[in-house]
C-alpha positions, 0 to 999 in steps of 0.5 A: 563811076569808078569803084573797086567792089572786090578786094584789090591790091593797090600801092599807096604812093603817098600818105599826107596826114594833115589838119583842116580848119572847120570853124574854130576847130582843127580836125585831122585829115589824111590823103592817100594817093594810090596806084593800080596796074592791071589789064585794060579791062580796068578802064571799064571801071571808070566808064563803060566802053572806055577800053574800046575807045583806047584799044583794039585788036589788030589781029582780028579780021576786018568785020569779025564780030565778037561772040556773045559771052566771049571776052576778046582781048584788046592789046593794041593802042587804037591811036598810038600817037595820042597822049598816053596819060589822061585825067578823068574829071580833072579837078573834080572831087566826089564824096560819098565813097566807102573806103575799106582797108581789108586785112583778109580777116573776119573784120575789116581794119578800116571802114570809112564812109563818106570818103572823097575820091579825087585826082583820078587818072589813067595811063595806057600801055601798048600790050593791053595794060593800064595804070590807074591813079587816084587820091582817097581823102578822109577827115572823119572822127575815126582819125582821132584814134592815134594808133589808126592815124599813125598806121594810115600815115605810114601806108606809103612804106607798106607796099601793096595793101588790099582795099575796097572802094565802093561808089555811092549811088550817085556821085556828089561833088565834095565842096569846100568845107567838106566834113565826112558824115556831115552835110555841106555847110550852106552858103552865107546869104547875108553879106558882111557889111565890109563886103557890100557892093560899093555905091555907084560912082565910087572906087576902091584904091585897089581898083584905081591902082589896077586901072592905072597899072593897065596892060595885061596881068599874070602870076609873078614869074609865070608870064607865059599866060597873060590876062586882061584883068585879075578876075580873068586870071582867077577864073583861069586858075579856078578852071584848072584847080580850085583856089583856097580861101585865104590863099595868097597870090602875087600878080605882076602887071606889064608896067612892072607893078605888083600886087599881093592878093588874098582870096576871100571867097570862091564859088566853085559852081560859077568858077569865080573867086573874089579877093582883097589886095594886101600889098601894092608895090610900084615899079622899080625905077629904071636905071 
């Protein structure tokens, strides 16, 4: 699991201060996108033997074995025609990280527990250097300090900073509604009466419209990927990046009709989402 045990210089490329809605409360949160460039030994911080997977040393004689305790540089790309940029655990977010902004003084300026690491990726370069990118997110009570929140929000203008990023003993997926230092909100087991399954033989107007529209469906203006149903479209979206509750999408059918839909619930483990129709537009008349 990726971590930076020793103080390490990284560049914060983007700081995104924002507010999240938790119940009726709006809480402060921040996303810090960072980049780190160095020797390809950094790959082993992501996963053991990842360096050997991508790199080799063409100067070594065939069959030559490394001596115990001797570091052998691997400067050459093993498969130079393959892509150079890779997403590690694409779409996954892991909570439980300890994020330390180290000023090099007796006390650390920032020491957050239960931060989230996401968007982890790496880029390979011939010669043996790699670039690692990721995003650290946090929404704990410490952000109520106006001075601290302001300093974090301006980190993208600071150049390099020294940080530690310590992984938990076991990686824990960050679920929707994550709040630093608090357990995940349990999923509601009692359905809202308005969301009870329809009795057999009944059909909503929205479902009837979808059937009548027939043909394939896609996200409006993005017709390079078409699906047999809205459910199949949403499953594909969830596989790429989790949808948000209350997020709205406009979908288009082969008939030319469109629907505006709003996400009502998501199940990240199952990779599914439910929705409600908020607007229906019939096809424009020909001519």
